[in-house]
N, C-alpha and C positions, 0 to 999 in steps of 0.2 A: 192653637187654642189658648186662650187666656186662663191662667191658673194662679190663684192667690193662696198662700199658706199663712193663716192668721193665728197660729199658736206655735211659736218657736222660742226655744231657750238657748241662751249662750252661756259661756262660763261665768257670767254675772250671777247665774243661778247656782246654788250650792251643789246641785246634783247633775250639772252639765259640764262638758269638757272643752268645747270648742269656742273660739272667739267669734264675734258676729260676722266678721268678713269671711271667715272660713265657712260658716253656715250659709252665707249668701252665695258664695261660689258653688257650694254643693247643690243648693236649691236651683241655681241657674242651670246647672248641668242636667237637672231633672225637669227642666221646662217651666219652672216657676217664674212668673212675671212680676209678682208683688209679694213682699214678705213683711210680716209684722213681728218684731221681737217682743216677746211677752215674758220677761223674766219674773221669777217668783218674788212676791212680797206677801208672805203669810203673817198676818197679825198675830203677835204673841209667840212666834217661833224664831228665836234669835239667829239660827244659822242661815235663814233666808235673807234675801236682800231687804234691808230695813230702811225705811224712810221716816225720819223723825226720831223720837216722838214730838220734837219741838219745832225744828226748822223746816222740815218737809221740802227738801231740795233734791234735785236729781243727783243720785250717787255718782261720785267721780268716775268709778270704773265703768258704769253704764254710759256716761257721757263720752268718755274716751274711746270706748269700743265702737260706739255709734259713729263718731267722727271718723275713726279708722275704717269702718266698713264703707262709709260714703266715699272714702278716698281709694279703697282697694277693691271693692266689689266689682264684678264684671259689668260692662255696659249692658243696658237693657233690663236691669232688674231694679224695681222701685222699692224702697224700704221705708217703713214707718216705725215709730217707737211706741210700744205699749207696755202693758204690765199684766201679770196674772195676780190679782189681788185676792188672797186667800182669807176666808172667814172675816169679812168686814163687819158682819153682824156681832162679832165678839167684842169689838170696840167701835161702835157706830160713828162716833165723832171723828176718830182717826180715819176710818174708811172714807167718810165724806170728804175730809180734807185732802186725802191722797187722790181721790177721784178728780178733784178740781185743780190739781197741779197743772200748770199750763204746758209743761214739757211733753205730756203724753197725748197721743192721738186716740188711743184705744185702751179700754180696760176690760179684761175678762174677769167676771166674778166667779170665784171658785170656792169649793168647800172640800178640803182634804182631811179635816178632823173635826169631830164634834167637840163641844165645850168640855174642857177638862180631860179629853181623851187623846191618845196618840193618832197619828196619821193612819188612815184605813189600811195602808200596806203593812203597818206594824202590829195590827190586831191579830190575835190567834182566834179564828172563828171556830166555835164549838159545836154548833148545830144549826139546822135550818131555822129553828125558832129564834136563835140568837141573831142570825142574819136578818130575819124579818123585823126584829125589834130595832136593829141598827138602821135598816132602811126607813122605818117609820120616823125615827129621830132625825135621820138625814134629810128627809123631805120637809120636816118641820123647820129645820135650819135653812134649807134652800128657800123656803117661803119667807123667812125673816130677811134673807139677802134680797129677794125680789121686792119686798115691801120697802126696804131701805133705799134701793135704787142707785147705789153708787157703783154702777158698772154699765157697760154698753151691751155686753152679751154674756149670758150664763154659760160657763164652760162645762163640758163633759158631764151632763146630767146622767147619773148612774155610775159615777166614778168608782164607788166601792165594789161593784161587781167584778172588777179586774182581780181583786185580791181574794174575794170570796171563792172565785173559781179555782184559785191556786190551792185552796183547802178542800176542793172537791164539792163545793156547794154551787150548783148550777141554777141560781135563783136570780131572776131579773125583777126590776120594778115594773110590775104589770098593772094593767087597768082593772083586772078582776079583783085585785087586792087593794090597790092604792088609787083608784080612779078619781075619787073626790079630791084628794090632795094634789094629784097630778094636774087635774083641770084647774084647780085654784092657782097653782103655781104658774101654769102656762098663761092663764087669763091675766094674772097680775103682771107678768112680763110683757104681754102684748099691750095691755092698757097703759103701761108706763112708757111705751114707745121703745122698749128694749128688745133684744133678740136672744137667740140661742145658738150654740155652736154644734156643728157636726164634727166630732172629734174622730179622726181617722187612724189614731195610733193602733187600734185593734182591728182595723177593717180588712187588711190584707197581709199576707205573709211578708215579713221584712219590716213590719211596724214595731212599735215599742213592746207590745204585749202579745206575742204570737198565739198563745193558747186560746185567746178569746175569739178572734176573727169575727167581730161584729162591731157595728158602729155604736158610739155613745153620743146621744141617747139611742135607744132601740128604734127600729123602723116603726113600731106601733106608736111610740111617742112622737116621732117626726110626722107621721100621718095625722095624728090628733092636733098637733101644733098647726099644721096646714089647715085642717078643718075649722079650727077656731079663729082663723084669720091671720095667723102668724106669717109674716113675710120677711122678717129680718133674720138672716142666718149667715154665719160665717163658717168656713171650713178650715180646720187646723190639724196639723200632723202631731202636735204635742212633742215635737222632736227635741231631744236632748244631746244629739251628736250629729255629725255630718252624714252618718250612714242612714239616718231616718228622716232627715228634713225633706219635706215634699212627698214622703211616702203616703200613698192612699188618696192624695188630693184629687187626681183625675177620676178615680173610682168614686170618691165622695160626690163630685159634681154629677157623675152619671146616676148615682143613687137619688140625688135630689131631683134630677130631671125626671126620673121614673116616678117619683112620688107626686110630681106636678109643680115643683118650684121652677120658676122661670129665671130667677136672679139669685146671685150670691151678693153679700154685702161687704163693702170696704168702708174704712173709716179715715177721716181726716179731722182732727180736733173734735172728736166725739160726734161728728156729723156723718150719718150713714149715706153711702153712695151705692147705687145698685148697678151691678154688672151682669148683663145677660149671660146665662150659661150656654 
């Protein structure tokens, strides 16, 4: 069975440990046929992989590791180079310039922190009301990213739920509360010819965030995306080490098939290619 993991971090990311060739070898052992490295570039966060703000060239560490991976990775695994671009709406011109860099095949659009706020994993959640207020602001900023358009696929919609759960708040972004904003977000993504990610880090035991055991976005949002005509979708483990790369990808494919998707999406130079599930 063909499996592609389109959200993988190497030690080029500040919060990951293994080099690209090590991640590729581990992915191959788990049956992954195609891998896209999507190391962090969070705008305004100095510890992440930064590009620019003037030259906008491929960072040396990323280039060296990718070449090393091409030389050392097992035969039979195809690798592409991408980026997880965090908060491009915070500096739109920088986000646009990074998106059009010729070295990258694929850009995940992500939001890990609201303007002037820490990453969602650093926030101390106080109440259900506090969580809902943050969800509302989170959706507003996701819409800004969608309207900006400097990404191929929107990553892990509902990211903040991972950390709210740790504080005991079992609250999802649901249609009964946020239906209008969710529909506007999904329609904007679809109309722009962009896609969404099924993030499997929380889908199965052994993934990155075991307590959640649910996909991001939720099945409700995945179903609605399909109903609205969305057909561009990638699947990614969000792996940050060799123990989690490829985890949940097969289960993610099965979930998409159950929902009614016939294809997953791959990218070469920002051009979507469809692979039957």
